[in-house]
N, C-alpha and C positions, 0 to 999 in steps of 0.2 A: 504493500500500500504506500504510494509515493508521498502522500501528505501525512503519513504517520508521525514523522518528526515534528511537523508544524502543529499537529494536534497535541502532541506531548508538551511542546513549548508553550502553546496556548494555555494548556492546563496549568503550567507553572505560573504564567502571567496572571491568570485568573485567581490562583491560590494566593499569590502575593498581594493582589489588589483587595482580596477579601480578608487577609490576615496581616496587613501591613503594621497593625498595632501590636502584633505578637512578636515573640522572639523568633527570628528567621535566620537560618544558617545554611551552609551548603549541603550538609547531611539531610536536612529536611527537604530542601528544594530538589535535590537529586532523587530522593525517594519519591517525591510527587511525580517527577518526570519519568521515573523508571529507567533512567540512564545510569550507567556506571558513574559513581562519584568521581572517579579518576578523570573521566572525559566530559562530565556534564558542563563544567564551566566553559570549556573550549567550544562545545556544540552551541550552547546558549549564546555566547558572545559572537560566534561566527554568524548565527542566524538573526539575532536581534540587534547587534551593533554595540552593546554595552555588556559588562559583566553582570551576572545575577545580582550581586550585592549592590552594584551601582543602580540597577533597576529598582531594587528595593528602596534605596535612598531617594530615588526620584519620585516614587509613589508616595513615600512619607512626606517629602517636601511639598508635593502637590496638595496633599491633605492639609498640611500646615498652612499653606497659602489661604485655603478656604476658611479654616478656623480663625486665622488672623483677621480676615475681613468680615466674617459673618457672625462671630461670637465675641464675647467680652472675657473669654477665658484668659488666664495669665499665661505668660510664655512657658512657665514650668508645666502648667496643666497641658498645654498644647504639645510640648515635648513628650510628655508621658503618653498622651492619647495617640501620638503618631508612632510610638514604638521605639523611640530613641533611648539608649541606655543611660544617658546623662544629658543635662541641659547644655553642658559645655560642648559635647559632641554635636548636638542639635545646632547650636549657635555657629560652630565652626563650619559645618556642612552647608548651612543656610547662607552664611556669608560668602563661602566659596562659590556657591551656585548663582547667587543673585547680586553679589557685591554690596549687600546691605545686611544689617542685622534684622532679626524679626521685629524688633521694636521700631526700627527705622521704616521698615515696610508698612507696618500698621499705621504709623503716623502719616506716611505719604499717602496711603490708601484713603485715609479720612479726609484728605484735602483733594484727592483726585480719584473718583469712583472707578475710572477705567484702568487704574494702575495694576490692580490684581489680575485683571483679564490679560493685560499685556505680559505679565510675568508668567502666567499659566501657558499662554500661547508660545512664549519664548522657550519654555522648557519642553513642550511637546515637539517643537521643531528640532531641538537639540537631542531628542531621544533616539534618533537614528533608526526609526522603525519603517522607513520608506522601503528599503530593500526587503525587509522581512514581510511586510504586508503584500508586496508584489511578487512574492516567491511562488511563481507558477512553473509548472513543468514545461521544459523546453526540449523538444525531441532532438533537435540538432545538437544541443549541448549534451543530452543524454548519450547519444551515439558517440560523441567525441570522448566522453568519459569511459565508455565501454572499451574504446580502443586504447585508452591511456592506462587504465587500472587492470592489474592482473591479480587474481586470487591465488595465494600460495599457502602451502602448509610448511611451516618451519619446524625443525627439531629443536630441542633444548640445547643451549650452548653453554659449555663451561668457559668462562672468560677471566682474564686478568684485566684489571682496570685501574686508572688513575683518576681521582675526582678533582674537578675544577669547581671553584665557587666564585661566581662573578658573572659578568656579561657573557652571553652565549657567543658574542663576537670575538671573545678573547680566549678561546679554548686551546690555542696553539701550544701554550706551555705544557698543558696536560698531555697533548699528543706527542710533544718532543720527549717528555719524560718516559712515556709508555714506549715510544719508538726506540729509545736507547736500551730499555730493558728487553724489549722483544728481539732486538738485533743480537743480543748475547745468546739467545736460544735459537736463532735462525728463523724466527717468525717473520715472514714477509707477506706483502699483499698477494704474492703469487700462490701461497699455500695456506693462508689464514685470512679470516675476515676481520676487518677493522671497523668497529661499530660504535657510533656515538649514541648516547641516551640523554636527552634533555629531561632531567628528572622533574623539574618544576614547570608549572604553567606561568608564563610571563605575565598573564593577566592577573595573577594572584600574588606573585612574589616579586619584590623589588628586583630590578635588573641585576644589581650587584650582589644579590643574595641567592641567585639561581644556581642550582647544582647541575653539573654536567659530568657524565662518566665517559671517558675515552677508553674503549675496550678492544681487546684482541682475543680471538677464539683460541682455545688451547687444544692440543692433541689429546687423544684418548690415553689415559693412564699417566698424564702429566702430574708429577709430584708437587703439590702445592705446599710450600713452606714459607715461613716468614722471611721477609726481606727488609733490609735497612732502608730501602727506597719507599716511595709512596704507593707502591703497587699492592692492590688488594685482589681478592678473588670472589666470584659469585656465579650463580647459574641464571641464565636468561631463559624464561619460560618459552616453550615451543607452542605451536598451535596455528590457527588460521590467521592470515594477515592479508591485507590489501596492499599491493606494491604500487607505489607512485614514483616514477623516475623523475628526478629533478636535475637540471643542469643550468646553473646561473650563479650570480654573485652570492656570497655568504649572507650579506645583509638582507637579501630578499628571500632567503630560505624560509623564513617564518610565514611567508605568503603561501607556501606549499601546504603547510598545515591548515591555514585558513581556507584554502580552496577545497581541500579534501573534506574538511568537516562541515563547511557550509554549503557546498555544491554537490559533491558526490554522495556522501553518506545519507543525506535526507532522501535522495531519490533511489537509493540502492535497496537491497533486501537484507541489509546487515545493520547491526548495532556495533558501536565501539565496545570492545571488551576491556575488562579491568586489568590490563597489562600495559607496561610502558611501550611507547613507540620506539622502533629501532631505526637508526640512521646508518645504513651501510655505506661507508665511504669508498667510492669507486675510483677516486683519483687524489692527487695531491694538488690543491689549488695553487701552491707556490710554484709548481712546475707546469701548470696549464698555460697555454699561450695567451689566453684571455684572462687569466687569473680567476677563473670560475671553478666552482666545486661541482662534482658529479656525485649525487647522493641517491641511493635507492631507499626511499622512505617507506617503511613497513608499518602500517596502521593495524593494531590488533583488532580483530572483528569476531563476531559470532552471528549465527543465523538469527534473524529477528523473529521473535514470537509475537503472535497476535495479542494485543493488550485490551483488556476490558476498560472502556472509558467510564469514569464515574463522575 
């Protein structure tokens, strides 16, 4: 069912609007959507244009605008009624959104009756729902995706890895460290896979706190023992994956994720599974003529089951 993803995201949006005064977190919203928590934020953001928690705050602020103009409730009462954990959080988010404090907005609204309507319309325009609401099936696009995506079954891999913490654009140090270690054992791209794992979703984690694992597959029977280097070991889960080949600059690689999650997955017969995505590095960008990276992006998937809408 091609609009299944839209129905599930609609369900989350409706739930947020009906429960914006309650405590809402990613666990709750992912459960409502019946998407894997690991991939829920990426799917929601790709389809709606803002993160789930940003959408929650937008709905709460929209309600606050109404209460400021139509009631005499105190700022503290409005903060509580809109579901904010503290008045300081409410004031900070409100000021960031409207460049005015709640009190300033209330005072201005009393002098200008059209001011609150202006703020509400401004927020709706900035909500980035145009693409979401126009998300219709495109047969030409669908055929293009069918030619681009390959469904593959991958085995479990034993890997050695070096963890990088920071911007995903600065993973070279981790790869250099892993490369030096792998060279000692004769592990090269000719006989081993070099795989990157972007552990964190950049929509949720600050760019300089994101974790990234530079991995190399190990041969069967390899003796894993402690090293003085930063090299660690783990097993990557096997299973069904959707392969999307990417060739472009490193800074635009994030768009590959966005394309697959917002355009291919919703029109496919699959759900994203609760496993990390695997980025098989197929070249060395430093040695590429155009300085581009060639990556086989593997998105973990599972067959979609029919969902009862409630």
